[in-house]
N, C-alpha and C positions, 0 to 999 in steps of 0.2 A: 504494500500500500504506500504509494508515493505521496509525500506531503507537498502539495502544490501551493505556491505562493501567488496570490493574485494581486496585481498592482492596478489600481484604478488611476487613470490619468485625468488630470483636470484640463479638459479641452477648452475651457473658457479663457485661458491665458492668451493675451494678445502680445505678439512680438512685433515691435515697431522698429523702424529704421532709426539709428541714432541721429540726433540733431546735427545739422550741417552748418558750417560757419564759412563766411566769405573772408578771405585774407585780402586786404586792400592796402596798396601802397599810396602814400600821400606825397604830393609834390612839395618840394622845398627849393630855395634859391641857390643851394650850394652843391647838392649831389649832381655829379656830371651825368649826362645821358649815357655815356659808355658804362659808368658804374651801375646805373639802373638796369641796363641790358645785361650786365654781368650777373646781377642779383637774380634777374628773371630766368636766365639760362641755368645758373648753378643751383639755386634753391628751388625754383618752381619748374625746372626742366622744360622751359619753353624753347622753341626753335628761335633762331635769330630773327626771322620774319615776325613771329608772334611777339617776341620780346620787344622788337622795335615798335610794333603797333601799340602795345600796352604802354610802353614808355611815352609815346607821343600822346596817348590818351591822358596819361597822368600829367604830362606837361601842359596840355591844353585845357583839361577839365579839373585839375587839382587832385585827382584820385582815379584809381581804376582797380577792378577786381583782378587778382592774379591767380586765384584758384578757389575752389570750394572743397572743404575737408571736414572730417570729424573734429571735435574739439581738441583732442590731443595732438593731432597732426597740425592743425591750424596754429595752435599755440606754440608748437615747436618751430614752425616756419617763421612766425613773428619774432621769436627769440633769435633765430639764425640771422634774420635780416638785421636786427639790432646789433648783434655781435660783429658781423662782417662790416657793417657801416661804421661802427666805432673803431674797429681795427684800421679801417682805411681813412678815418677822420671825416666822415660824412654824417650829417644829421638825418639821413633817410629814415623814415618811420613807417612801419607796417602796423595795421590794426586788424582786429577780428570783429565781425558783425554777424549775428545770427541770421541765417538765411530765411 
């Protein structure tokens, strides 16, 4: 006589996607266009063409979205921008906004 264990699953649980956050670069009067393109290619893995377009949008509009990520990845990218900008002597700033 086998002792069978029955497990009842709660099918009422909802699994939802994690919240997403936009990482936005802000324009400043000191960071060079080449440095912004470098940030976009290294940290955000954009092609040169994509990076150039985003850089121009930042320059003309004051800001642009560089990518949309989970909270952990977005906050890491914001920190990477800050670190690299400080190392190179630029005030470039990235922020996160909930999508």
